[in-house]
Residue, then its C-alpha position, 0 to 999 in steps of 0.5 A: m504476490w503470485a505474479l511476483e513469485k513467478h517472476l523471481r523464480t524465473i529471473v533470480p537464477t539468471l542473476i545470481p553467482d554460484t556462491l548464492k545458488g545454494q541459498w536460492a535453492d533453499v528458497e526455491a524448494r519452499l516455493a515449489a512446496g507451496r510455502g508462498l513467497e513471504l514465508a519462503l523468504q522468511d524461512v531461509y537465511v538470505s544474505s545482503e548480496l542476495e537480498r539486493i538482487i531480489v530487491k532490484a528484480t522486484g523493483d524492475f518487475v513492479a515498475e514494468k507492471e506500473i507503466e502497463a497499468i497507467s498506460k492502459r488507463l491513459l489510453s482508455g481515458q478512464l480514471f482509476p477506481f480510487a480516483n472515482l472513490l475520491k471524487k464521489a465520496i471523499l473530496p466533498i468532506i476531505p479535512s484540511d489536514g488531508l486524508p490519510v492513505i496507507s499503501t503497502n505497495y511499492d508502485r505509484l498507482i495510488e499517487y497517480a489516481i489521486e493527482s488525476t482528480g486534481t488533488a495534491v499528494n503529500s509524500l513527506f518528501h520535498g522536491h519533485m526531481w530530487g526530493t529529500l525526506d522532509p515532512k515539514s517542507s512537504k506539508d508547508a508546500l500545500v498551504d493555501k491560505v493563512h488567516p490571521i486571528r489576532r496578533n501572533n495567532y493565525v489559522v493555516r488552511y491547506r489545499p485539498h490533499v492526501n497524505v500517502y504513507k508507504p511503510h514498505g517504500s516506493l519505486d521512486w525512493f532511492e538510497y543516495q550517500d546513505s540518505p533517502i531521496r525521491c526521484p521519478l526517474s529509474l536511477n541506477a541506485p539501490r531502491l528503498i523498498i522492503t521485499p518479503g523475507s528476513g531483512k524486512y524487519r531489519k530494514g523496516y527501521e531505516k529513516a524513510f521507512e520509519t518516518h512513514r510507518a510512524q505517521a501511518n500508525d499515528a493516522i491509524e490511531k486517530a481515525s474513527r473508521y477504516l476502509i481497507i482494500g485488499y489487505g490481508f492483515n499479514d504485516d506485523h509493522l502495522e498489525t499491532r496498532l490496527r488491531t488495537e484500534i479495531k478492538k476498540g470498536k471502530s467501524c471497518v469495511l474490508l474489500t477483498m477478493g478473498l479472505t486470508a487466514n488473518s483477515k478471516q480471524v479479524t472478521e470473526a473476532y470483531p462485530n464492527v468489521l464488515a468483510v466484503t468478498r467474492y464468491d463463485t459456486g460455478s453456477e453463480q458468482g457475486t459478492e459475499a459479506f460477513q459480519s457478526g457471524n452472519t453471511y449475506r450473498f448478493p448474486g451478480i454484482n461485484i461490490w468486493n471490487l473497488e470499481d463496482f463498490v463505488k458504482e453501487v454505493y456512490l451512485 
């Protein structure tokens, strides 16, 4: 978020007309005061015109970083950490109806990581170059075998796959004739991504976002336990359902470089939550784990980092 904030503070003033400079000056004043991008954009009225500029600038920035990240992994021949987690811990036990993964990021790194292991992705869109929002057809495309049991009764088996839910949208979602489409090309069309700010909650109930959010919340409710990576518990769209399920006592492991105020509150409130974070005293650094009011330190290892987590836990 900090890198995005820095980019927007540089690029937005060069893109906006004079009529929008007052609005952006109000945002800039809050950013300069340390308010942070999310809160600064919520504090200030942002017109639809300015919001479109912010969405485009955000999408272009994330797309550039996405290419850098994927190219780096391709050239090095290394898998993404999530791909290693999938191969070592999840694929042997992946359920027939798929592993649910919820991503609040716009980039497609999670999809790339999954497919790099030979595992299919269910994006809820049907079609590759011009995908339409069609959860049923997307799921049906993953059918591996149909086992007849008796007349008019059968069991469907699916290929190993991951159901990726993106309630904030994705770089490959675009608006076309008032409908969401999915295309891997960078089209000259409005991207369907929810950026921080006052429009976040209004846009959050448009068709593609609502479909993904509804299925994400359903997956949260059905899950028996959670692995949460780098999430700060700052999203009201998912927060209510997730906190409700954690409150029921479902086990939760949170891997993060640092705790936000909200994630700290969740960790302290529920003994079934184990938070694994980084610590650095200047003379020593490593991993710090919090649970049930207790703190444990592991010097010299970075289990809070997913790559090291996989190495240490799944040898």
